[in-house]
N, C-alpha and C positions, 0 to 999 in steps of 0.2 A: 591361547587367549589372544584376543584382538585388543583388549583393554590394557593400557599401561597402568602399572600400579604406582600410586603416589604415596610415598612413605615420609612421614614427618619425624625427624630425629635420627641422627647418625651415631647413636649409641650401639651397644653390642646387639641388642634385639633387632633394631631396624636394619643394621648391616647384615645380620645373619639372614633375615628375611630376603633382603636384596640379593644376597649370594645364592641362597637356595633357589630363588626364582631364576637367577642367571643360569644356574646349573641345568634347569629345565627349559631354558630358552625363552623365558618370559621377561620382557623388559620392565624395568622399574626405575624410578627417579627418587632420590633421597634428598630432602631439603633439610638443611641443618643451620641453626642460628649462629653457631661459632664461625669465626671468620676463616679458619683454616684448621687442618688436622692438629696443628701444634699450638693453637691459640690458648689452650688451657691444659694444665697437668691433668692426667686421666686417672688419678687415684692410685691406690696401692695394690696389694696382692689380692688375687682371687683364687679360691680353691674351686677347681672345675670338676664337677661330680660325674661319676661314671654312669649315673642314671638319668641325667638330663643335659648338663652342659656338654659332655663329650658326645652323646648321640646327636646333639644339634650340630656339632662341628663335623661329625661323620657325614651327616646329611649335606653339609656344605662342602664336603670333599677336602677338608682342611685338617684332618687328624695328624698327618705327618708334620705339617707346619706348626701345629699346636704342640706336639711333643718336643719340638726343637726349642720351645720357650720354657719348658718345665725347669724350675729351680730345684735341684736335688736337695733332699734333706729338710725342706721347708714344711713337711707335714708333721714334724715334731711338735709336741705340745707340752708345755710346762705350766703348772699351777703353783703359785707361790703364796705363802701367807704374807700378811702385811709387814712382818718382821724379816722377810726374806727367806724364811724356811721353805724348802722345796717340799710340797705336799703331794705332787703327782708329776711324773716325768715319763712321757711316752716318746721314745725315739722314732724316727722315720726309718722303717726297715725296707722301704721301697715297695711294699705290698698294698699300701693304702689306695683307696679309690678316689682321692680328692687332691691330685697334684696341684701345686701352686704355680701361678704365673703372674707376671705384671699385667695389670689391666691395659695399660697403654700399648704394650707389645701385642697383646691379643687383638685389640682394636685395629692395630696396624696391619696384621695379616688379613683381616677381613677387608680393610680398605684396599689392600694390594690385590685382592682377588676379584675386584670389580672392574668392569670396563671403565676407561677414562671418561669422566664427565657424569658418571652415575650420581655422584654426590655434588649437590649445589651448595656451596658454602656461603655463609653470610646471609642466609635467608631466614630471618626470624619471623615466625608466624604471629600476626596480631589478632586474627580472628578467622573463624570458619563459619560457613552457613550452608544450609541445604537448599538446593535448587529444584528438587523434585526428581522423581524417576531414578533415584539412586545416584544422582550427580551432586557434587559438592564443590563449592568455591573456597579456596584458601587465599586469604589476603596477607601479604607480608608487610613488614614494617616500612619498607621503602615504597609502599603503595602499589606494587605489582601484584598480580593475581594469577592463579592457575585454577582451571576447572578440571575435575577428574571424575571418572565413574567408579573408581575404587580408591578410597582414602584409608590409610592405616596410621593411627596415632601411636607412634613409638617414642613419644616426646616426654616421657617421664612423669614425675610427681605432679607437676603443674601443667599438665597436658592442655593444649588449646583445642585438641580434637575431642576430648572426653565430653564436653558440654553437648555435643551432638547426640550423645547416647545416654548421658547420666547427669543428674544434678549433684552427685556426690563430690565432695572436696576433701582433701587430706586434712587431718586434724593432728595437733601436737600430741605426741605420745606421753609427754611428761618427763622425757629424758633427752639430754643433749650430749654431744661429744665435743671434745676439744682435741684437735690434731696437732701433733708436734713431730719433728724429724731430727734425728741425730745421724749425721753423715759420717762414714768411715768409722763405724762404732768400735770395731775391734782395736783400732789404734788410738782413736781420740777419746773414746768413752768405754774403756775396757770393763769396768764394773757393771755398767748397765748392759753391755753386750753379753757378759757372762750370765747375768740374770735372765735375759731374754732366751738365751740358748740358741739352738739352730733353726727354730721355726717360730711358733707362736707362744706368747706369754699371757697368762691371766693372773692378775692379782686383784682379788675382789673382796668387797664388804657389802653389807646390805645397802642398796641404793647407789652404790658408786663402785668404780673399779678402774684399774689401769690395764689396758690390753695393748700388746705390741706385736708387730711382725718383723722378722728379719727379711729385708728385701734384697734385691740385687746389689752387690758391692758393699755388703755389710751395713747398709742403711737400716736404721731402726725407726720404724714408723709406728707412732703411738696414738692410741685412741683413749682419751680420758673420758669416762662416762660419769655423768652426774644426774641424779634424779631430782630436778628442781624445776619450778615454773619458769616460763620465759622471762618474766619480770626480774627474776633473780639474776639471770644472765645479763639483762638489759642494764643492770646497775654496775656492770663491769665495763671498763673502757678498753675494748680490744684494739683500739687504735694506739694504745700505749702498751706495747708488748711486755715490758718489764712489770708494769703494774698488774696486767691481766695474768701473767704467769704467776706472780706472787699470790694473787687472790685464789687462783685455782689450786695452787700448791697447799694453801692453808687447809683445804679440805682433806689433805692426806698427812696432817701433822702426826708425827710419831711413826710414820711408815719408814721402812728401810731406805737409806740414802741411795742405794743403787736403783730403787724403784722411783723415788721422787726425782732422781736425776733425769729420768725420761721426760720429765716436764721442765725442770729448771735449766737443764743444759741444752735445750733445743737450739738447733742451728737455724731455725726459722721462727717467726712470730707465731703464737698460738692462733689456730683457726677454729672458730666456733661453728658448729653445725647442729641445728635443731633437727630432731627426728620426727617425721610425720608418717601417718598411715591412713589409708582408706579404710572404711568399715570392713571388718572381716565378712566375707560372703558377698562382696560387691559384685553386682551383675547388672545387666541391662537387657531390655527387649531388643530383638533383632530389628535393626534399622538398615534398609537397603543401601549398599555401597560404602559402608564404613565400619571399621572395627578398631580395637585397641590391642596392644600387647605390652608385656613387661610392666614397669611401674605405673604406666598410664592406666593399666587394667586392674592391677592388684598390688599397689604399693603397700609394703609392710615395713615395720621396724627391721633394721639389719639383722639377718639371721643366717647369712651364708648362702641364701637361695636366690637373691634378687637377680644377679647377673646370669646365673644358670637358667632361671625360669624365663628371663627375657629372651635368651638365645633359643631355648626350647620352644617358646611361643613362636618365635620367628620361623624356626625350622618347620614346626607343625603347620603353621599358616601357609608357608610356602609350598609344602607338600600337598596340603588340601587344595590349594588353587591349581597346582599341577595335575591333581587327580580329577578335577572337575573344571576343565578349561572352558567349557561351554555353559557353565551355570555357576556364576560367582556366588549367588545366594546359598546354594547347596554347600559350597566350600566354606563360606563364612559361618553358616549354621553348624556344620560339623566341627569346625575349629572352636567356636564359642561353647558348644556343649561340653567340650573337654577342658577349656581354659578356666571356666568358672569353678569346678570342683578342685582343679589343680591349684588355683590361687588361694582358695579357702583353706585347703589342707596345709599349704606352706605357711600361711599367716597364722593359723592356729598353732602349728608347731613352733613358729617363731615366738609367739606369746609365751609358750611353755619354756622355751629356751631362755627368754629374758627373766623369767622367774628363777630359773636355775642360776643365772648369772648374777642377779641383783636382789633376789628375794632374801627372806630372813635366814634361810639355811645355807646361803652361799658361804664359802665355796664347796662345802661338803656335798651338797646335792649334785653339783656339776661333776665332782670327782666320781661320785657313785654312777652317774650317767656314762662317763667315759669308761669306767671299769666294766659296767654292764655291756657296753658296746664292744669292748675288747673280747668279752667272753661269749658274745653271740656268734655262732658259727656262720 
């Protein structure tokens, strides 16, 4: 290819694309709004699946580096009743196909695998526009611009590249999460740490739940899910951590103290995150010189697939471009014909998962799903 690839967004998807292109000798530049690799915490644990995330890392030539990050035992799953009774306990026997790693550490191995200067930090996109003949101009917040013949939007839910292809915008799913952290859980929060176990915890009721991961260093990272309109959360002052914590905890009145401690004993202030999704089946007509990957293409409510799909999209796009170096449009068409059904399938399955997690039959429907999965050869 004689055309440099311009990638907007240095998340896992954009970096995987850049790395796969580099493996094939194709130059790329990644523009990222964040000021540096360490400007923001990079989230918690990710389970990297053997059918999409791991093949993407294999295409990137980074499987060995990935395996060095795996936290042993973290595939364990526990489901507790609201009174603390253990309803389901699946240990990690080392044979599962979804090993857990820290998102930030995974991002770092991707960054380290790229030539110096590939990622341009502090370049927040303010707008994009078509110039004709497959060329596009990207304008940054500092007023600078770049013109490219191949633009890839890997810039997440609120993509500035998506409007070149689609009028779709993310909509609120009706559910939000509140994040908390308990550090050094085994020593400082032993009851909560025991409840969480060695991997993931689910304590669920219709419309709400407490989910937690055991991260590196016995950090307990909790996601408190509540099905409420955005106005409900707007009435809570999250700038007052104590008041916000007390209000969220009220929704779990009567639950076991080792579960509510995951909220009340947080070593950080509670962080509110609304969940948004693009319409299931989101797609666009082929527009020369531009495409999307990851959440920019098929944002869905959290279902364990988002990061994996973004990396897989990046790897597939990179391989398509390498296979058709003389015809970008053939490569983009081939890639999009696969990405549309892939995103639709994942979003549909995610909707079904959220019904298992927060529907009227929770947690028993979720338990049945795990048991069925265990019994499937």
